[in-house]
Structures are given as structure tokens and as C-alpha cells.
DRENDO-1510 file (C-alpha; in Angstrom, 1 decimal, always signed):
<recs>
REC; n; res; u; v; w
REC; 1; UNK; +179.8; +149.9; +243.2 .
REC; 2; UNK; +183.2; +150.8; +241.7 .
REC; 3; UNK; +186.3; +148.7; +241.3 .
REC; 4; UNK; +187.9; +150.2; +244.4 .
REC; 5; UNK; +184.9; +149.3; +246.5 .
REC; 6; UNK; +184.9; +145.8; +245.1 .
REC; 7; UNK; +188.6; +145.4; +246.1 .
REC; 8; UNK; +188.0; +146.8; +249.5 .
REC; 9; UNK; +185.0; +144.6; +250.4 .
REC; 10; UNK; +186.5; +141.4; +249.1 .
REC; 11; UNK; +190.0; +142.1; +250.4 .
REC; 12; UNK; +188.9; +143.0; +253.9 .
REC; 13; UNK; +187.1; +139.7; +254.4 .
REC; 14; UNK; +189.6; +137.5; +252.7 .
REC; 15; UNK; +192.9; +139.1; +253.4 .
REC; 16; UNK; +192.9; +141.5; +256.3 .
REC; 17; UNK; +191.8; +139.2; +259.0 .
REC; 18; UNK; +192.6; +135.5; +258.9 .
REC; 19; UNK; +195.1; +135.3; +256.0 .
REC; 20; UNK; +197.7; +137.7; +257.6 .
REC; 21; UNK; +197.6; +135.6; +260.7 .
REC; 22; UNK; +198.3; +132.4; +258.7 .
REC; 23; UNK; +201.1; +134.3; +256.8 .
REC; 24; UNK; +202.6; +135.3; +260.1 .
REC; 25; UNK; +202.7; +131.6; +261.2 .
REC; 26; UNK; +204.2; +130.8; +257.8 .
REC; 27; UNK; +207.0; +133.3; +258.5 .
REC; 28; UNK; +207.7; +131.7; +261.8 .
REC; 29; UNK; +207.8; +128.3; +260.1 .
REC; 30; UNK; +210.3; +129.5; +257.5 .
REC; 31; UNK; +212.7; +130.9; +260.1 .
REC; 32; UNK; +212.0; +128.6; +263.1 .
REC; 33; UNK; +210.4; +125.4; +261.8 .
REC; 34; UNK; +210.6; +123.7; +265.2 .
REC; 35; UNK; +208.1; +126.4; +266.4 .
REC; 36; UNK; +205.9; +126.9; +263.4 .
REC; 37; UNK; +205.2; +123.2; +262.8 .
REC; 38; UNK; +205.7; +121.9; +266.3 .
REC; 39; UNK; +202.9; +119.4; +265.8 .
REC; 40; UNK; +205.0; +117.5; +263.1 .
REC; 41; UNK; +206.7; +115.2; +265.6 .
REC; 42; UNK; +207.8; +112.4; +263.3 .
REC; 43; UNK; +209.0; +114.6; +260.4 .
REC; 44; UNK; +212.8; +115.0; +259.9 .
REC; 45; UNK; +214.2; +118.4; +260.9 .
REC; 46; UNK; +215.2; +119.2; +257.3 .
REC; 47; UNK; +211.7; +118.5; +256.0 .
REC; 48; UNK; +209.7; +120.5; +258.5 .
REC; 49; UNK; +210.3; +123.9; +256.8 .
REC; 50; UNK; +209.1; +122.5; +253.4 .
REC; 51; UNK; +206.1; +120.7; +254.8 .
REC; 52; UNK; +205.1; +123.8; +256.9 .
REC; 53; UNK; +205.3; +126.1; +253.8 .
REC; 54; UNK; +203.1; +123.7; +251.8 .
REC; 55; UNK; +200.6; +123.3; +254.6 .
REC; 56; UNK; +200.2; +127.0; +255.3 .
REC; 57; UNK; +200.1; +128.0; +251.6 .
REC; 58; UNK; +197.3; +125.5; +251.0 .
REC; 59; UNK; +195.5; +126.8; +254.1 .
REC; 60; UNK; +195.7; +130.3; +252.8 .
REC; 61; UNK; +194.2; +129.2; +249.4 .
REC; 62; UNK; +191.4; +127.3; +251.2 .
REC; 63; UNK; +190.5; +130.3; +253.3 .
REC; 64; UNK; +190.5; +132.6; +250.3 .
REC; 65; UNK; +188.3; +130.2; +248.4 .
REC; 66; UNK; +185.8; +130.0; +251.2 .
REC; 67; UNK; +185.6; +133.7; +251.4 .
REC; 68; UNK; +185.2; +134.0; +247.6 .
REC; 69; UNK; +182.3; +131.6; +247.6 .
REC; 70; UNK; +180.7; +133.4; +250.6 .
REC; 71; UNK; +181.1; +136.8; +248.9 .
REC; 72; UNK; +179.6; +135.5; +245.6 .
REC; 73; UNK; +176.5; +134.2; +247.5 .
REC; 74; UNK; +175.9; +137.1; +249.9 .
REC; 75; UNK; +177.3; +140.2; +248.2 .
REC; 76; UNK; +175.5; +142.4; +245.7 .
REC; 77; UNK; +178.6; +142.4; +243.5 .
REC; 78; UNK; +178.0; +140.4; +240.4 .
REC; 79; UNK; +181.4; +138.8; +240.3 .
REC; 80; UNK; +182.0; +135.1; +239.8 .
REC; 81; UNK; +183.7; +132.9; +242.4 .
REC; 82; UNK; +186.8; +132.8; +240.2 .
REC; 83; UNK; +187.0; +136.6; +240.0 .
REC; 84; UNK; +186.5; +136.9; +243.7 .
REC; 85; UNK; +189.1; +134.3; +244.4 .
REC; 86; UNK; +191.7; +136.0; +242.1 .
REC; 87; UNK; +191.1; +139.3; +243.7 .
REC; 88; UNK; +191.5; +137.8; +247.1 .
REC; 89; UNK; +194.8; +136.1; +246.0 .
REC; 90; UNK; +196.1; +139.5; +244.7 .
REC; 91; UNK; +195.3; +141.1; +248.1 .
REC; 92; UNK; +196.9; +138.3; +250.0 .
REC; 93; UNK; +200.0; +138.4; +247.8 .
REC; 94; UNK; +200.8; +141.8; +249.3 .
REC; 95; UNK; +201.5; +139.9; +252.6 .
REC; 96; UNK; +202.6; +136.6; +251.2 .
REC; 97; UNK; +205.4; +137.5; +248.8 .
REC; 98; UNK; +207.3; +139.9; +251.1 .
REC; 99; UNK; +207.6; +137.1; +253.7 .
REC; 100; UNK; +208.9; +134.7; +251.0 .
REC; 101; UNK; +211.2; +137.3; +249.7 .
REC; 102; UNK; +212.6; +138.1; +253.1 .
REC; 103; UNK; +213.4; +134.4; +253.7 .
REC; 104; UNK; +215.0; +134.1; +250.3 .
REC; 105; UNK; +217.2; +137.1; +251.0 .
REC; 106; UNK; +218.1; +135.7; +254.4 .
REC; 107; UNK; +219.2; +132.4; +252.9 .
REC; 108; UNK; +221.2; +134.2; +250.2 .
REC; 109; UNK; +223.0; +136.3; +252.8 .
REC; 110; UNK; +223.6; +133.4; +255.2 .
REC; 111; UNK; +224.4; +130.9; +252.5 .
REC; 112; UNK; +222.9; +127.4; +251.9 .
REC; 113; UNK; +221.4; +125.5; +254.8 .
REC; 114; UNK; +223.6; +122.9; +256.4 .
REC; 115; UNK; +220.7; +120.8; +257.4 .
REC; 116; UNK; +221.7; +117.8; +255.3 .
REC; 117; UNK; +220.2; +114.4; +255.2 .
REC; 118; UNK; +222.0; +112.1; +257.7 .
REC; 119; UNK; +220.9; +108.5; +257.2 .
REC; 120; UNK; +222.5; +105.2; +258.2 .
REC; 121; UNK; +224.1; +103.3; +255.4 .
REC; 122; UNK; +222.9; +99.8; +255.3 .
REC; 123; UNK; +226.3; +98.2; +254.8 .
REC; 124; UNK; +228.8; +100.3; +256.7 .
REC; 125; UNK; +226.6; +101.9; +259.2 .
REC; 126; UNK; +228.0; +105.4; +258.3 .
REC; 127; UNK; +225.8; +108.4; +257.4 .
REC; 128; UNK; +225.5; +109.4; +253.8 .
REC; 129; UNK; +226.0; +113.1; +253.2 .
REC; 130; UNK; +225.3; +115.3; +250.2 .
REC; 131; UNK; +228.3; +116.5; +248.3 .
REC; 132; UNK; +227.7; +120.2; +248.7 .
REC; 133; UNK; +230.7; +121.8; +250.3 .
REC; 134; UNK; +230.5; +124.5; +253.0 .
REC; 135; UNK; +233.0; +127.0; +254.3 .
REC; 136; UNK; +235.0; +126.1; +257.5 .
REC; 137; UNK; +233.4; +129.0; +259.3 .
REC; 138; UNK; +229.9; +127.8; +258.5 .
REC; 139; UNK; +230.8; +124.3; +259.5 .
REC; 140; UNK; +232.1; +125.4; +262.9 .
REC; 141; UNK; +229.1; +127.7; +263.4 .
REC; 142; UNK; +226.8; +124.7; +263.0 .
REC; 143; UNK; +229.0; +122.3; +264.9 .
REC; 144; UNK; +228.9; +124.6; +268.0 .
REC; 145; UNK; +225.2; +125.6; +267.7 .
REC; 146; UNK; +222.5; +125.0; +270.2 .
REC; 147; UNK; +220.6; +122.4; +268.1 .
REC; 148; UNK; +221.9; +118.9; +268.7 .
REC; 149; UNK; +220.7; +117.6; +265.3 .
REC; 150; UNK; +222.6; +120.4; +263.6 .
REC; 151; UNK; +225.8; +119.6; +265.6 .
REC; 152; UNK; +225.5; +115.9; +264.6 .
REC; 153; UNK; +225.0; +116.7; +261.0 .
REC; 154; UNK; +227.8; +119.2; +260.9 .
REC; 155; UNK; +230.2; +116.7; +262.5 .
REC; 156; UNK; +229.5; +114.1; +259.8 .
REC; 157; UNK; +229.8; +116.8; +257.1 .
REC; 158; UNK; +233.2; +117.9; +258.4 .
REC; 159; UNK; +234.3; +114.3; +258.2 .
REC; 160; UNK; +233.0; +114.1; +254.6 .
REC; 161; UNK; +234.8; +117.2; +253.6 .
REC; 162; UNK; +237.9; +116.4; +255.6 .
REC; 163; UNK; +238.1; +119.9; +257.1 .
REC; 164; UNK; +240.7; +120.5; +259.8 .
REC; 165; UNK; +238.8; +123.1; +261.9 .
REC; 166; UNK; +239.9; +122.4; +265.5 .
REC; 167; UNK; +241.6; +125.9; +265.7 .
REC; 168; UNK; +238.3; +127.6; +264.8 .
REC; 169; UNK; +236.5; +125.4; +267.3 .
REC; 170; UNK; +238.8; +126.5; +270.1 .
REC; 171; UNK; +238.2; +130.2; +269.2 .
REC; 172; UNK; +234.4; +129.7; +269.4 .
REC; 173; UNK; +234.7; +127.8; +272.7 .
REC; 174; UNK; +236.9; +130.6; +274.1 .
REC; 175; UNK; +234.5; +133.3; +273.1 .
REC; 176; UNK; +231.5; +131.5; +274.7 .
REC; 177; UNK; +233.6; +130.7; +277.8 .
REC; 178; UNK; +234.6; +134.4; +278.2 .
REC; 179; UNK; +230.9; +135.4; +277.9 .
REC; 180; UNK; +230.2; +132.9; +280.7 .
REC; 181; UNK; +232.9; +133.8; +283.1 .
REC; 182; UNK; +232.3; +137.5; +282.6 .
REC; 183; UNK; +229.3; +137.2; +284.9 .
REC; 184; UNK; +231.6; +135.5; +287.5 .
REC; 185; UNK; +234.3; +138.1; +287.4 .
REC; 186; UNK; +233.2; +139.6; +290.8 .
REC; 187; UNK; +233.1; +136.2; +292.5 .
REC; 188; UNK; +235.9; +135.0; +294.7 .
REC; 189; UNK; +236.0; +131.6; +293.0 .
REC; 190; UNK; +239.3; +130.5; +291.4 .
REC; 191; UNK; +238.8; +129.1; +287.9 .
REC; 192; UNK; +240.9; +126.0; +288.2 .
REC; 193; UNK; +240.7; +123.5; +285.4 .
REC; 194; UNK; +240.8; +120.6; +287.9 .
REC; 195; UNK; +237.7; +122.1; +289.6 .
REC; 196; UNK; +234.5; +120.8; +288.1 .
REC; 197; UNK; +232.3; +123.5; +289.6 .
REC; 198; UNK; +232.5; +125.8; +286.6 .
REC; 199; UNK; +231.8; +123.0; +284.2 .
REC; 200; UNK; +228.9; +121.4; +286.1 .
REC; 201; UNK; +227.4; +124.8; +287.1 .
REC; 202; UNK; +227.8; +124.1; +290.9 .
REC; 203; UNK; +229.6; +127.4; +291.0 .
REC; 204; UNK; +226.2; +129.1; +290.9 .
REC; 205; UNK; +226.0; +128.3; +294.6 .
REC; 206; UNK; +228.7; +130.8; +295.2 .
REC; 207; UNK; +227.0; +133.6; +293.3 .
REC; 208; UNK; +225.5; +136.2; +295.7 .
REC; 209; UNK; +223.6; +138.1; +293.1 .
REC; 210; UNK; +220.6; +135.9; +292.3 .
REC; 211; UNK; +219.5; +138.1; +289.3 .
REC; 212; UNK; +222.6; +137.1; +287.4 .
REC; 213; UNK; +222.0; +133.4; +287.7 .
REC; 214; UNK; +219.7; +133.1; +284.6 .
REC; 215; UNK; +222.3; +134.8; +282.5 .
REC; 216; UNK; +224.9; +132.5; +284.0 .
REC; 217; UNK; +222.9; +129.4; +283.1 .
REC; 218; UNK; +222.3; +130.6; +279.6 .
REC; 219; UNK; +225.9; +131.4; +278.8 .
REC; 220; UNK; +227.1; +128.2; +280.5 .
REC; 221; UNK; +224.7; +126.2; +278.3 .
REC; 222; UNK; +226.1; +127.9; +275.2 .
REC; 223; UNK; +229.6; +127.1; +276.2 .
REC; 224; UNK; +228.8; +123.5; +277.0 .
REC; 225; UNK; +227.1; +123.1; +273.6 .
REC; 226; UNK; +230.3; +124.5; +271.9 .
REC; 227; UNK; +232.4; +121.9; +273.9 .
REC; 228; UNK; +230.0; +119.2; +272.9 .
REC; 229; UNK; +230.6; +120.2; +269.2 .
REC; 230; UNK; +234.3; +119.9; +269.9 .
REC; 231; UNK; +233.8; +116.5; +271.4 .
REC; 232; UNK; +231.9; +115.4; +268.3 .
REC; 233; UNK; +234.8; +116.6; +266.2 .
REC; 234; UNK; +237.2; +114.4; +268.1 .
REC; 235; UNK; +235.2; +111.3; +268.1 .
REC; 236; UNK; +233.1; +111.6; +264.8 .
REC; 237; UNK; +234.8; +114.0; +262.4 .
REC; 238; UNK; +238.3; +112.7; +262.9 .
REC; 239; UNK; +239.6; +109.3; +261.6 .
REC; 240; UNK; +240.0; +108.2; +265.3 .
REC; 241; UNK; +240.2; +109.7; +268.7 .
REC; 242; UNK; +244.0; +109.5; +268.6 .
REC; 243; UNK; +244.1; +111.4; +265.3 .
REC; 244; UNK; +241.7; +114.1; +266.6 .
REC; 245; UNK; +243.8; +114.5; +269.7 .
REC; 246; UNK; +247.0; +114.8; +267.7 .
REC; 247; UNK; +245.4; +117.6; +265.7 .
REC; 248; UNK; +244.4; +119.3; +268.9 .
REC; 249; UNK; +247.9; +118.9; +270.4 .
REC; 250; UNK; +249.5; +120.4; +267.3 .
REC; 251; UNK; +247.3; +123.5; +267.5 .
REC; 252; UNK; +248.0; +123.9; +271.2 .
REC; 253; UNK; +251.8; +123.5; +270.6 .
REC; 254; UNK; +251.8; +126.0; +267.6 .
REC; 255; UNK; +249.5; +128.6; +269.1 .
REC; 256; UNK; +251.1; +128.5; +272.6 .
REC; 257; UNK; +248.0; +130.3; +274.0 .
REC; 258; UNK; +246.8; +129.9; +277.5 .
REC; 259; UNK; +243.2; +130.5; +276.3 .
REC; 260; UNK; +243.5; +127.7; +273.8 .
REC; 261; UNK; +245.1; +125.5; +276.5 .
REC; 262; UNK; +242.2; +126.0; +278.8 .
REC; 263; UNK; +239.6; +125.2; +276.2 .
REC; 264; UNK; +241.6; +122.2; +275.0 .
REC; 265; UNK; +241.7; +120.9; +278.6 .
REC; 266; UNK; +238.0; +121.4; +279.1 .
REC; 267; UNK; +237.2; +119.6; +275.8 .
REC; 268; UNK; +239.2; +116.6; +277.0 .
REC; 269; UNK; +237.6; +116.8; +280.4 .
REC; 270; UNK; +234.2; +116.7; +278.8 .
REC; 271; UNK; +235.1; +113.7; +276.7 .
REC; 272; UNK; +236.0; +111.8; +279.9 .
REC; 273; UNK; +238.0; +108.6; +280.3 .
REC; 274; UNK; +237.5; +107.5; +276.7 .
REC; 275; UNK; +240.5; +109.8; +275.9 .
REC; 276; UNK; +242.9; +108.2; +278.4 .
REC; 277; UNK; +244.2; +105.4; +276.1 .
REC; 278; UNK; +244.8; +107.7; +273.1 .
REC; 279; UNK; +246.6; +110.2; +275.3 .
REC; 280; UNK; +248.7; +107.4; +276.8 .
REC; 281; UNK; +249.8; +106.5; +273.3 .
REC; 282; UNK; +250.7; +110.1; +272.6 .
REC; 283; UNK; +252.9; +110.1; +275.7 .
REC; 284; UNK; +255.1; +107.6; +273.9 .
REC; 285; UNK; +255.5; +109.9; +270.9 .
REC; 286; UNK; +259.1; +110.6; +269.7 .
REC; 287; UNK; +258.2; +114.3; +269.6 .
REC; 288; UNK; +258.7; +116.1; +272.9 .
REC; 289; UNK; +256.0; +118.7; +272.3 .
REC; 290; UNK; +253.5; +115.9; +271.7 .
REC; 291; UNK; +254.5; +114.2; +275.0 .
REC; 292; UNK; +254.3; +117.5; +276.8 .
REC; 293; UNK; +250.8; +118.3; +275.7 .
REC; 294; UNK; +249.6; +114.7; +276.2 .
REC; 295; UNK; +250.7; +115.1; +279.9 .
REC; 296; UNK; +248.9; +118.4; +280.2 .
REC; 297; UNK; +245.7; +117.1; +278.7 .
REC; 298; UNK; +245.6; +113.7; +280.4 .
REC; 299; UNK; +246.2; +115.2; +283.8 .
REC; 300; UNK; +242.8; +116.9; +283.8 .
REC; 301; UNK; +241.1; +113.5; +283.6 .
REC; 302; UNK; +242.6; +112.5; +287.0 .
REC; 303; UNK; +242.7; +108.8; +285.9 .
REC; 304; UNK; +244.9; +106.4; +287.9 .
REC; 305; UNK; +246.0; +104.8; +284.7 .
REC; 306; UNK; +248.0; +107.9; +283.9 .
REC; 307; UNK; +249.9; +107.9; +287.3 .
REC; 308; UNK; +252.8; +105.6; +286.4 .
REC; 309; UNK; +253.4; +107.1; +282.9 .
REC; 310; UNK; +253.4; +110.6; +284.4 .
REC; 311; UNK; +255.9; +109.4; +287.1 .
REC; 312; UNK; +258.1; +107.8; +284.4 .
REC; 313; UNK; +258.0; +111.1; +282.5 .
REC; 314; UNK; +260.1; +112.7; +285.3 .
REC; 315; UNK; +263.0; +110.9; +283.6 .
REC; 316; UNK; +262.2; +112.2; +280.1 .
REC; 317; UNK; +265.1; +113.6; +278.1 .
REC; 318; UNK; +263.2; +116.8; +277.5 .
REC; 319; UNK; +263.2; +119.4; +280.4 .
REC; 320; UNK; +259.8; +120.7; +279.4 .
REC; 321; UNK; +258.3; +117.3; +279.6 .
REC; 322; UNK; +259.9; +116.7; +283.0 .
REC; 323; UNK; +258.5; +120.0; +284.3 .
REC; 324; UNK; +255.0; +119.1; +283.0 .
REC; 325; UNK; +255.2; +115.7; +284.7 .
REC; 326; UNK; +256.3; +117.3; +288.0 .
REC; 327; UNK; +253.4; +119.8; +287.8 .
REC; 328; UNK; +250.9; +117.0; +287.1 .
REC; 329; UNK; +252.2; +115.0; +290.0 .
REC; 330; UNK; +251.8; +117.9; +292.4 .
REC; 331; UNK; +248.3; +118.7; +291.1 .
REC; 332; UNK; +247.1; +115.1; +291.2 .
REC; 333; UNK; +249.1; +114.3; +294.4 .
REC; 334; UNK; +250.7; +111.2; +292.8 .
REC; 335; UNK; +253.0; +109.5; +295.3 .
REC; 336; UNK; +256.6; +109.0; +294.2 .
REC; 337; UNK; +256.5; +105.4; +295.5 .
REC; 338; UNK; +253.6; +104.4; +293.4 .
REC; 339; UNK; +255.1; +101.0; +292.6 .
REC; 340; UNK; +255.9; +99.9; +296.2 .
REC; 341; UNK; +253.7; +97.9; +298.4 .
REC; 342; UNK; +253.3; +98.4; +302.2 .
REC; 343; UNK; +253.1; +95.2; +304.3 .
REC; 344; UNK; +251.4; +95.5; +307.6 .
REC; 345; UNK; +252.4; +92.9; +310.2 .
REC; 346; UNK; +249.6; +91.7; +312.5 .
REC; 347; UNK; +250.6; +91.8; +316.2 .
REC; 348; UNK; +248.8; +89.4; +318.6 .
REC; 349; UNK; +248.5; +90.3; +322.3 .
REC; 350; UNK; +247.5; +88.1; +325.2 .
REC; 351; UNK; +246.7; +88.9; +328.9 .
REC; 352; UNK; +249.2; +88.2; +331.6 .
REC; 353; UNK; +247.8; +85.5; +333.9 .
REC; 354; UNK; +249.1; +87.4; +337.0 .
REC; 355; UNK; +248.3; +91.1; +336.5 .
REC; 356; UNK; +246.0; +91.0; +333.4 .
REC; 357; UNK; +248.1; +93.4; +331.3 .
REC; 358; UNK; +247.9; +92.7; +327.6 .
REC; 359; UNK; +251.4; +91.9; +326.2 .
REC; 360; UNK; +252.7; +90.7; +322.9 .
REC; 361; UNK; +252.8; +86.9; +322.6 .
REC; 362; UNK; +256.5; +87.0; +321.6 .
REC; 363; UNK; +257.5; +88.4; +325.0 .
REC; 364; UNK; +259.0; +86.0; +327.6 .
REC; 365; UNK; +258.2; +88.1; +330.7 .
REC; 366; UNK; +255.4; +90.6; +331.5 .
REC; 367; UNK; +256.8; +94.2; +331.3 .
REC; 368; UNK; +254.3; +95.2; +334.0 .
REC; 369; UNK; +254.8; +92.7; +336.8 .
REC; 370; UNK; +257.8; +90.8; +335.6 .
REC; 371; UNK; +256.1; +87.4; +335.8 .
REC; 372; UNK; +257.2; +84.8; +333.3 .
REC; 373; UNK; +254.9; +84.3; +330.3 .
REC; 374; UNK; +253.9; +80.7; +330.2 .
REC; 375; UNK; +253.6; +79.2; +326.7 .
</recs>
């Protein structure tokens, strides 16, 4: 039997059946390690790809070795196990190396992975990050991604690199928000920042076309994940919540974009009442634009702690701050007499002993029968 037949008989058994299937799983592992090695529950996310590649490469070699031994025993070809094994490896390499090459090319085009080690420092309790720097676009891409571990890691890495990226974050949030509300464009619902339906997904109840609901849920989830990344930026990447909010306020003031304003309000709304105190501090800023945007942002939280400061802002020296305070009071229905107390006097009534009519105990005569009220 010639060399071509030898290659065909050995390669068919060792490469064309089981090995391509394993290589296919290896490819899935390289690009989606959470799928390819789903059984590695306790392995850190950044290690799964490496462990998966080692596991499946060794499995390929074991399968090839088994087939090589089998061919040496059962085949009429007088080749040693080593020769059969080498021939099988050469045949398998036609599948193996293109997969590895495709992944390397993908990593070169996309750039280095941002899956960094995030471990708690024993002394300070802060995560330790490697010193490799990433571009702001890549940082924001990972900060607003669907993977919660990637978002957390990116938030700490941004803090390590001290990258001011809130403007890019607002752009991503706005893009995903537009994709979400595009499916709601034919609905009669008014997109009011003070209405939680669009944020919680309760707005789906108003959708008449049931076929669009899966798309709505998907795009809403992507938008919420981007907002969660923005929340991490404010509470993790920034020096403090107050510092992060100040950066957000400056972007909103400089851009003067209604789209940025909407996303900024939704970010604060998602953060919740933990932003009330920092925003109250910004309402005392000497800069009128900071006071203005602090009012706009704090009003969406609808917290009673903001009522009196908003009411006091009606007397602010800046007209735009006074207008913002008036709008917030109308929207939140803040009463003007928030500092006054209403005293209700209790009135005691007793029955007249002549006609039985109940009269106030301060009366001297019954208004019904005119009889004197005995005391």
C-alpha cells in the first residue's frame, strides 16, 4: 500500500471523526470559555480559556495516540506506533492550527483582553490590577458589557488608570437606550424620566404587539447593563460618589444635550438614594451650573430630604437655578409651606338632655330647642 493510502487510512480514523469534534469544542472554548468549559465552576473567569485549551489539546493527543496504537495492532501497514502517531498529528494539525490562528488574529485585531486579575488586597481591601493600560474606548466597551465580571474588572481598571470616561459612557448608554425605545416608538406611552415603567420593564404591559416583547426585553437588558456600568464608574472608579457626580455634572453642563441629560438622570435614578447626600452637597456649590444640574439630577430620586433645599433654591441668585427649582417643585408636587405645621383642634360634642341633639360642649344653650345647657 502506498504512502497516500497510508495517510488516508490513518488520518480517517484519527482525524476525520472524533478529533475535528474536539477541535470544534476547543474553538468554542477560545471564543466563549463560559460555554466551552462550563463544567469548570470554581475556576476564575480569566483562567477558563487557558485551562480549556490545555484540556482539549491533551484530549486530542490522547485520542490520536489511542488510534495510533489501534492502527499498529490491527492494520497491515508495518508502521510503528510513533510513525502512526506523527502522521495522525499532521492530519489533525490541518484542523487545529487554523483554529488557533483565527483566535490569535481575533485577539490582535481586538487588542489585549481586559480580563485582568481582581483580587482583594490583604491590607487595604482594594483590588490589585495589572499595570497594562487600555484605551478609553476599550475600557468603556467592557464597563458596559453584558458580563458582570467584566464590568467589575473594568471599573477597577479605570480607577487604576485614572481615566475620565463618563462622556463615552453616556454615549454608549444613549445608543442602547435608542435601540430599546425604537421598539416602543409606536406605543402611546410618554417617556417621562419620573416614570419608572420604562426602567423596570412594566411598560411591556402596554405593548400590543406580543412578537416585539422578546426584542424589547433584550434591548432593555443591554441598556440596563450599560447603566450598571455607569453606576460602577460613579461608586468604584471615582474617588468618591461626590467626585463622580461632579464629573457627570460638568459633562452635562458642557454638552448641553437633552440625550445626555436623560441618560444622566437614569444613571442617578438607578443608583438610588445613595446619591442624595452627595447631590445635596453639590446644591451648595458656589458655581450656579453645578447647583442647576444638582437640582435636575436629585429631583428624579423623589427623596423628601431634597424638598427643603429645592424650595430654598427658589431664592437662588441665578435665574436658571430658580427655574430648575420651580420645575422640580411642580414635578414632585412639593408644597410651598413645607416648613409649617397644621394644628387640628379636637371638638367635643354632648347630647342635649331635652331634645337629644348633639351640641358643642362650649355652647350655653341648645341651638335646636333653646334649652339651657347644664354644666
